[in-house]
N, C-alpha and C positions, 0 to 999 in steps of 0.2 A: 285728087291727089291721086297720080296713078302707084299703083301697089309698089314698093318693094320687093327687093331683092330677100334683101336682109331685115330682121329687127332686131336689134340690140336692147334689151332690156336691163337697166341699174337692176340691183337685188333690192336692198335697203332703203325703203320708202316707195318702192313701185313692185316689186315681187310678194315683200315680207314687211307685215306691219312691227318696224322695231325701231326708226328713231329715238321714240320719246323714252323708252329707257336707258337705250345707249347714250343720251344726250343729258338725262338728269344724271346720271353717272360720271362720264364725262366733266360734266359741270362741276362736280363733288372733286373729282381726281385733281381739278385744273386749279380748284380754287386751295385745295392742299397744298399744293407747290408753292403760291402765295402771288397770285392773280384771280381775286376776286369775279367769278365766270356762273353767271345764272343759267337755268336751260334755256331760256330763249337765247340766251347769247353765245351759248353753246352751239344751237343750230345756225346762226347765224356765221361762225364764225369757223365753226369745223365741221359741218354737215357734209356726206359726200366726199371728205379726204382721207386720206389713208392716214394712220397711226404715224408712220413716217413726216407725212406734212405735216401733221399737227405738231409735233412735236416742233417741226421746223419754223413754225408760225409761232409758236411759244417762247422759243428762243429767242427769237428775231426782235417780237415786236417788248419783251419783257427784260433779256439781259439773263433771266433766269438760266442757269445751267439745268437741263434735265436730269436728273439722276439717272445711273444704269440701272435698268429693270423698271423702271416707272410704265415703259409702256407697254411690256409687256406684263404687266402686274393690271396696268389697267384695262389691256384689253381682254386679258381672261375674266377682269370682274365683270367687263360689261359682256362677255359673250355668254359666261354662264349664265344671267341675270334674259339674257335674249333667249336663248335657247330654251329657260324654263317657261317662256311668256310669248313667244312668238305665231303668229299668226299670218294666213296670207291675208295679201291687199283683197278691199271686196273687190269683186268682180274680175279680178289677176285672172284665175283660171278661165275663165269663159273668153278672155283676150288670148290668152295663149292661144288656147284651144282655136280659136277662129282665124288665127296665122296661120297654126298647122295645117288646117283643116283646107287651107288657100294656097299648101302649097309653097308657104315661104320660108325662106329660112329663118333660124331663130337661135340666139344665144344669150348669156350673161355675160356684162362686162359692169365688174365692181371694186371699189378700192380695197374690198373685203378680204383677207387670207383666204384657199383654198378649201381649206378643212372647215372653214367658219360657211363659207357656201355651201358646201357640201351637207355639214348638218342641219342649214336652217330651210334649205330644197327638200330637202327629206324628213322635214318633220312636219313642213307646209302641204307634204306630198306635190311639191311641184317639179322635183328633180324630174320625174320620168319625161317629161316637157324639152328638157334639154340633153340628159344624156352626161356624155362628155364635152360638151360645148359650154364650158362654163372659164371665164377668163376674168384672171383678178391682174389689180395692180401690182403684184409682187412679179408679175411675169415682164414687165416692160422695168426700163430705165426711168421714169417721167410717170408720179400718178396723173389724176385729175387734179387741175385744168387741162395739162398738155393732152395733147391726141393722140399720144403713144398706144392707150390700151384700146382705143376704139379702132387704132388705123389696124393694130394689131390681132383685134378679131374679126376683124373685116378678111384681112389677110388669108388667116388661118379657115374662116368659113368658106373663102374663094368669092368673094364679090368683093365689088370696088365699091371706096368709099360714097360716090354722088348716088350710087342706088341701094344704101340704107340709109336706115330711119332707127334716131337714139331713142328711149324713152329713158327720162330724168326725172329728177324730183330737187336738185339742186343745180345752184348756180355754177360750182365747179364742172360739175357733170354736164351742163348745157355750154357751158363754155367749149368744153374737150370734146363735145360733137360738133360743135360749130366748126371749132379749128381743126376737124377732122374733114370737113369738107362735106357731113351728114346731114340728114334734115333730122331734126328734135322736135320731140313733142315732152313738154315740161308739166307733170303731175302734180297737181296742187293742191290733194286731196287732203291733207291734215291741217287743224289750226297753224301750226307752226311755218308753213311752206309760204315764202313771201312768192305769190303767182306774180306777182309788178316786175319781181326782179327777174325772174325765171322770162319774163317775157323781154323785159330790156337785154338782156343777155343772149336774144336770139330765137326763144321756143315758141311752138304753138301751145299755152296751154290750156290744159282742160282739169278739169275737177273732179269729174265722173270717168272713172275705166270703161262707162260704156261707150264714151265719146270717141277711142282711139280706133276702132275697127273701122270708123267712117273716113277720120281723119288721116287714114293712111292706106285710104283706095279701098276697103274690104267692104264696101256698103253697109 
């Protein structure tokens, strides 16, 4: 693979290990609304989506009217739990350092809000790799699986979509990258990730971050 001009890293599940606790708490909150949901089902239905998209799915599939304040309260509970427990994905510091050493631009493209991203990146000591180049779905009209976020990130970074690689761990994220015309690597490093679904969506799947530099042409 020819090295890209830009690598866009998803945050949750790619840079930081936050998806397990997030989906445990989200499953509890959705169940309390009247839609019984397990942690595994939360991973399948909501992983990689913004809270706005999550609310839309709940209302569309159940007819439940999600109360005002539910999203803010649930997000706050999840955020606190994540910030207290979050760690960097094993080996991801090395991957980002390899990208940087090769002179390839890098940024974050995440469904999470900017203040959360700032906190978890700082807590895992990943923030210095990206500086201000952190882009959130709150900055665009449509979150993943729409391509808006990745196209916006590439534009802000000054690179064309076809010269960018996205690293994602969710089907909506992979679909967003493919829709943006980018190459996509699907990271399936935890037990809840459906590697087959990532591949079906169009990603080249890896289970170990150590595989990423070779796949993006860095040797």
